N, C-alpha and C positions, 0 to 999 in steps of 0.2 A: 170208541176207538176199535176199527176192525182188527181182528188177532192178525200177528205176525208169523208167518212159519217161513224159516231159511230150508235152502237146500244146499248140500256139500258133497259131491260125489266124484267118482273118477270116471264118469260116462262119456267125456267131452261133449261137446255139443254138434259134431257131425250126425249122429243117428237120433232116432226118435224117442230115446229112451227117457231124458228129462221131459219133455213133452208131456208122454205118458203119465209120468208121476203127476206132475202140475194138475192134469185132468182129473184125476182120482184125488187130489187135496181139492181143488175146487167143488169138485161133486160132494165131496162130504162136509166142506165149509165153503160155500159160497162167498161170503163177504172175506175170505182171507187175503191177506197181502201178501205174494210170494216174493221171496227176495232170494236171488242164487248169491252165494257165498263163492263158489267157484267149482265148477265141472272138470277141472284141469289137474285134478291130484294126479300123481302118475299111478298108475295102473297097480292095484292090490298094494299101496305103500300106506298101511295104517298109520305110522308114525306121522307122515307127512298131514293126513287127514286129521288126525288128533290136534297138531297144530293149529292148523286153519281152523278147524271147531272151536277151540280154546278162543282165540282171536274174536269169532263171533259171537261167543258167551260174554267177552269181556265188552264188547260193543254195543250189544243189543239190551232193550230195556226187561224188566221184569216180565214176566208172563208170556215172552217170546216161546214158540216152539221149533226146534231146531231138528230137520230132518237129515241124518247123514249115512249116507250109503256108500263105503268102501269096503266090499263084502265077498273076499276070495272063497270064502267057505260057504256059500250061499248054496242052499238045497242038500247042505251035512246036517248035523247033531248041533251045529252051534247055536245057542240060544239067541232072543232078540231081547233087547234091552230097552226100559223106559228109565233114564236117570234125570234126577232133580239136582241142579247144580246152580249155583248164583243165581237162583231165583226162577229158574228158566227149565226148559223140559227138553231132553233130548231122545228122539227115537232112534236107535242104531242097532247094528247086529253087535252081540255080546264078544268083541273080539280085541278090545283093547283102544278103539276109537274115542273111549272118552277120558284116557289116561290123561292127557295133559292138563285139559281142564279140571279135571279130579283134583291132580296135584297141585295144581296153580292155584285153585280157585276155591279151596278148602274142602274139597270132598262134600258130600250130599247124601241121597239116598239112591238106591237103585230098586229095580223092579223087572220080573221076567215076564214076557208078554204071554197071556195065556190065548187070547183072543186068535182066532182064525177065521178066514172067510171059508165059504162053502168047497170051494176050488182056488188053488193057487197054481202058478207056473212054478216050477221046481228051479227055474234059472232067474227068474225077475220078481225076488221076495220085495225088492223097493217098490215095485207097482201095486203088488198083488195083497201084500200084507202090512210093511212099513207106513207106506203112505196114507193107507186107509184110516189107521190107527193115529197119525198123525194129524190128521184132517178131523178126525174126530175128538182128538183131546181138546184141538183149537174151538171146536165148536162147543167146547164145555163139558164133553163127557168125562166123568172122573176116572183116574189112573185104575181105581180100585173095580172098576167093570170090567177090565181089560188084563189086569196084570196082579201079580202076586209080589208081596215084599221079595227081594233075594240080595242075600249079603256078601256074595262074594264073586264081584264081576271079574272079568279078565284087564288085566292092567300090565301096560308093556313094562319094560326094564329101563325107565328113564323118568326122572324128578328133577326139580330145580337143585341145582349144586347148593351144599350146606353154605352157610353165612360165611363162613372162614375157610372155605374150600381154595387150596391154589389151583386145580385143575378142573376143567369141564371138559363137556364135548361137544361138538356140532350136533344139533337136530333138526336143522331146516336149511335148505337153500333157495333162495328166492329167484325170480325171474332175473334179476339183475346179476346176480352171482353173489349176492351178499350171503353170508353164512352165520346165522342165527344160532347162538348156544345155549345152553342151560344157565348159564352166569347171570344171577340177578343184578340188575343196577345197585342195589344196595347191599351188593357182597364187599364184605369189611375190608377185604383186602386190596379190590380193585382199583379205588381212587389212588392207592398207594404204590401200585407196580409200577415199577421202573420199565419194565420190557413184557410185552404179552407176545406169546410163541405160538403157532399153529403150524404144524409140520415141520416142527425146527426151525421156523422161519420168525425171526423177530421183527414184527409190526410196530414196535415201539409202545412208549405209554399210551393211557386212554387219551383219546381225542374229543374235541366237543360234535365237530362237523365234518363233511368231507372235503370242504374247501380248505381244511388244516393242513393238508398235504399237497404236494404236485400231482398232476394230473399222472394217472396211470399207477400213483405209488398206492400200495396197501396201508391200512390203518385199522384201530380197533376204536369203537364207539359204543353208546348206549342207542341202540335204535328204538325205533316206534312201539316195541313190545315191552320195552324196560329191561331188556338181555342186552347183554355183550354180542356186539357183532362183529364180524372181521369182514372187511369190506376194502375196495379199491376205488378211488376216485375215477369217475367215468371209465370204469374198467370190470371187469368180472375176477372178483378173489378166488372164484371157485376155479377158474380157468389158470389166473396165473399162480396160484398157491396150491394149486394139486388137492382141493379140500372135498372130501366126501363127507357125507353124514355119518356120524361117530368118529369121527376125527378129534385128537387131543388139542386142547388149548389150555396151556399153562401160563400161570401169573408168576413174575419173577419179583419178590416183594423187595422194597428199597433195603437198604442195608444202613 
């Protein structure tokens, strides 16, 4: 099987940045299959990138290489990371991008990249440093050739809610306006909650699907990521309920 390399960035597709990285990946690993996860991460939004990166790791097979570039600190003294999580490898800036995968998929190993090319742009490490390394790893080069063990990666202040938690928070808004929370589907208080509140608005108990409410009505359900989501049938919950990332979601247990 040809090696798989995925790409997750905040570059968009208007400019040539993604194509430039793909050219370097194919130069270093000609048989690679390149898969775009998304290039529409909001600019410099590390939490958003972290969520999408975890979704990629949950979906792809062991041995996949994930190249993630959301890098507001490019050219500064931030480290570059190689992480092994869920039997896959991530190449990314050490700025918290691995957080959600690290905390949701059981941690892993991290390494600080020591390899550098003879010359590199100070504004495009994705092309000049991260992509060559991702391509080399996909082509079979050992991590020990390019990096040293590193035990203290940057992690964001976000984690799955405790199993018995009554309060969580919104961690992601998708293109439909659905709000994903950090409350997992197996939270012990979730199924028995008589009401679920977001921004003080009661969206009722946990529902099974969007069709359980009338068009335009908000609801709470378990989304495809096995996390509690706040949605609205054929509408945007984010707009309707004025939801932002970081917003509180509260469970009101049955009495």
